N, C-alpha and C positions, 0 to 999 in steps of 0.2 A: 411377701414371705409370711408364713404362719407365725402367730404370736408364740412366745416362749412356752414350751411344754404343750403346745397345741398339736393335734394330729396332723400329719403331713398329707393324709388322704381323707377324702370325704365322699359320701354317696350323693350323686345327682338326684334331686327330688323328682325329676321328670323321667330320666332314662333308667334310674336305679343302678347305674353303673358307678363303681368306686373308681375315683380318679385322684391324681395329685391336686392339691388345692390350687396350684398355679393354673390348672385347666378349668377352674370353676369360678363362678361369681357368687359371693356371699350377699344375701339379702337380709335385712333386719326390719323391725317395725319402729316407726317414729312414735312420738308420744300420742299422736292422734290415731294410731293403728294403721297407718299407711305403709305399704311395702316400699322400701327404698334400697337401692344398691349400696353396698359397702365395698368399693373396689380395693381399698387398702386393707380390708379385713381387720379393722381395729375398733369399730363401733361396739358399744356394750350391748348385752342382751343375747337372746337366742338367735342363731343364724339358720337360714335355709339356703342350701347350696344348689346351684343350677349350673349345668355345663355352659361355659363361656362361648355361647353361640347365639346370634340373633334369632335363629330359627327355634332353638330350644327355649329361650327366654319368652318368645312369643307364645309357645305352647303353654308355658307356665302361667302366663297372664290369662290366657283363654280358660284354663282349667284351674283358676286361682283357688277355688274352694278346696279342691283336692290336693293341690300342690302346696300352696302357702297356708291355707287354713289348717290342713293336717299337720304341716311342719311346725307352725307356730302354736298349734293347739288352741286356737281362738279365732273369732271372726276377724277378717282382715279386709282392707280396702286397697285396690290397685287402680291407680289413675291410668287411663288408656294411654298407650304408647310407651310401655315400659322398655321394650327393646330399643326404641329410638332414643330414649333418655340415656340408657347405658352406652349406646354408641357415641352419643354426644360427649359424655363424660370421658370415655376412653380416648376419643379424638383430642379433646382438650388436654388430657394427660400427656399424650404423645407430643403435642405442640409445645407444651411447657418443657418437656424433656429436650426438645429440639432447641429451645431458647437457651437451655443450660449448656448445650454443646458449643454455642457461640461464646458464652462466658468462659468456658474452659479452654478456649483456643483450639477446639477440635473441628471447626467448621470453616470451609472455604466456599465463597460464592462467586458467581460469574463464570461464563463459559470458558474464557481463556485461562482463568486461574484454575478452574477445575481440570481442564485439559493438561495444564502444566503439573498439577498435583498428581494426576494419574501417571505421569511419566517419571516422577521422582519420589513420591511419598507413599507410605503404607496407608492406603485408602480402604476403610472398612465398609463404606456404602456410598451410593450416589442417590441424590434426591433430585427428581425432576418434577416441576409443577405439572399437574394433570392437564393443564392447557398449554404445555410447552410444544413447540414445533417438533414434529417427529424426526426431522433430519438431524437436529442437534442431539436429540436423545439417542438416536441410532449410532451416531459417530462416537459419542462418549461411552456408550455401552460396549461398542466394539473394542475401544481402547482398553476399557476395564477388563473385558473378557480376555484380551491378549496378554494381560499381566497376571491373570489368575488361572492356574492350571485347574483348580477346583472351581466348578461352576458356581458354587455357593460362597466363593471367597469375597465377593463384593455384592452386598445386598442392594437391590434397586428399589427405591421408594417412589411411588407415584400416587399417593393417596390424597395429596393436598393441592388446592388451587394456589395460584401465585399470590393472591391477596391474603390467603391464610399464612403463607410463608412470610410475606412482608410483615404482617402483624406480629407473628411469633418472633421474628428476628430484628424488628425495629428498623427495617431497611425497605427500599422501594425496588420494585421490579425484580424480585428474586425468582429466577426460572430454573437455574441449575446450581447445585451445591454438592460438595464432597465432604464426607465425614472422615476425619483422620482417626486412626486407631487410638482408642482410649476408653476410659470408663464411662464418660458422659455419652459418647457415641454408642457404646454398647447398650447403655440404659435406654436411649432413644430407640434403637433398633429392636430391642426387646419389646417395647411398648407398641411399636409398629407391627411386629409379628402377632402380638395379642389382638390388635385391632383387625388385622387381616383375617385371622382365624375366626374372630367374632362375626365378621361379615360374610365369610365364605363357607363355614361349616354347615352341614345339613343333617336333619334327623336320618335321612336315608343313608348317609355315610356311617352313622352310628349303628344302624341296623345291619349294614353289610359287615361291619367289623365284628358283630356278635353272631353272625350267621355260622 
């Protein structure tokens, strides 16, 4: 969320398109003049805003003198791999939010327990390890679809490998999980949607929307 009394919209330094701050990533300069991402939008100093997309952040890195140099009005340094570092930070943020769903009592793990939850509880989302067997994924997804008239009623998450889920949840062999309706689950799903958009958006999409 923007800080108090801050504008709710900003202009992307690459596309020049005005967007909600929730669709942008804020970058600031560290004391050594290095460009660093400020995902929480709380670090002090001048900010340069870039569309929250791996593709667009990569463009900003390649054209750093024009994008960041012009935005910060000074000479800047950008360590190679800026988009990859942002991706890593966003992924870490999502996994931290997943850990909070367990602490809030809004997470169920294990195929049979997830199956049972889908039959009786308000499930906001399903998590499948990216290396999960397709048969189990398909059966649980079909059960979830049968309970939700709205196709978007139960979000499916397949961004993380089982070892990442194990580490985030402090458990072993986490393959399938269900998110029960609640604030912690919604916070996690919101961060997942941000990460998916960051990985899937392209400059071509932006050009088409402005055509």
